[in-house]
C-alpha positions in Angstrom: 115.1 92.2 94.3 112.0 90.3 94.8 109.6 91.0 97.7 111.0 88.1 99.6 114.6 89.2 99.0 113.7 92.7 100.3 112.3 91.2 103.4 115.4 89.1 103.9 117.6 92.1 103.2 115.8 94.2 105.9 116.0 91.3 108.4 119.8 90.9 107.9 120.3 94.7 107.8 118.8 95.1 111.3 120.6 91.9 112.5 117.6 89.8 113.4 117.2 86.0 113.1 114.0 84.7 111.5 112.3 84.0 114.8 113.0 87.6 116.1 111.9 89.2 112.8 108.8 87.0 112.6 107.8 88.2 116.1 108.3 91.9 115.0 106.0 91.2 112.0 103.5 89.1 114.1 103.9 86.1 111.9 105.2 82.6 112.5 108.8 81.8 111.7 107.5 79.3 109.0 105.4 82.1 107.4 108.4 84.4 107.3 110.5 81.7 105.8 107.9 81.2 103.0 107.9 84.9 102.3 111.7 85.1 102.1 111.8 82.1 99.8 109.1 83.4 97.5 106.6 80.7 98.3 104.1 83.3 99.7 103.7 87.0 99.1 103.5 89.6 101.8 100.1 90.5 103.4 98.9 94.0 104.0 99.2 93.6 107.8 102.9 92.6 107.4 103.6 95.5 105.0 102.0 97.8 107.5 104.2 96.5 110.4 107.3 96.9 108.1 106.4 100.5 107.4 105.0 101.7 110.7 107.0 99.7 113.3 110.2 98.8 111.6 110.4 102.0 109.7 110.9 100.7 106.1 110.0 103.3 103.6 107.1 102.0 101.4 108.7 103.5 98.2 111.8 101.4 98.9 109.9 98.3 99.6 107.7 98.6 96.5 110.1 100.1 94.0 113.5 100.1 95.7 113.4 103.9 95.7 115.7 105.1 98.5 116.0 105.8 101.3 115.3 102.4 102.9 114.0 103.8 106.2 111.3 106.4 106.4 113.1 108.5 109.0 116.6 108.8 110.4 115.5 107.6 113.9 114.5 104.2 112.5 118.0 103.7 111.0 119.5 104.8 114.3 117.2 102.4 116.2 119.1 99.6 114.5 122.5 101.3 114.9 122.8 102.1 111.2 123.8 105.2 109.5 120.9 106.6 107.5 123.0 106.6 104.3 124.9 103.4 104.8 121.6 101.4 105.1 121.4 101.7 101.4 122.2 98.7 99.1 123.1 101.2 96.4 124.9 103.7 98.4 126.8 106.1 96.2 124.8 105.2 93.1 122.9 107.8 91.3 119.7 107.5 89.4 117.7 109.7 87.2 113.9 109.8 87.2 112.1 107.8 84.5 111.2 109.8 81.4 107.9 111.6 81.9 107.9 110.9 85.7 107.0 113.7 88.1 109.9 115.0 90.1 108.4 117.9 92.1 107.8 117.7 95.8 104.1 118.5 95.2 103.6 115.4 93.1 104.8 112.9 95.7 102.3 110.8 97.6 102.0 111.0 101.3 102.4 108.0 103.5 98.6 108.0 104.1 97.9 108.0 100.4 100.3 105.1 99.8 98.8 103.1 102.7 95.2 103.8 101.4 96.2 102.7 97.8 97.7 99.5 99.2 94.6 98.8 101.2 92.4 99.3 98.2 94.6 97.1 96.1 94.5 94.4 98.8 90.7 94.6 98.6 90.7 94.1 94.8 93.1 91.2 95.1 90.8 89.5 97.6 87.8 90.0 95.3 89.7 88.4 92.4 90.7 85.5 94.7 87.1 85.0 95.7 85.9 85.0 92.1 88.6 82.5 91.2 87.5 80.1 94.0 83.9 80.3 92.8 85.0 79.3 89.3 87.0 76.4 90.6 83.9 74.8 92.1 
């Protein structure tokens, strides 16, 4: 799934129309439509709202690594079973060769959010450089 398809999937999963979901994300309905249709990417503030307020697990959003919701109460908030919220319920997956599988090697939510913030800063630097070269 693309980023926009994941946004659309979550919106439909929690049974919100574009206007309602856009309000939850603090964006316009037109901006949400552009994200869902792949015209625009997701900004860090929108990602943060998805994770912190709607409860989407950042691993699912970035890599489709389940579960979809960070905690059971977020699934329950939308009247969903924690397990049935999965687009691949019942599927099994093995870790990629050479990947870490121990609990100690998993990133914390704070580490993921920090890494994404740093990445957004780098993206902004690249965009500024590109604009200078266009002039």
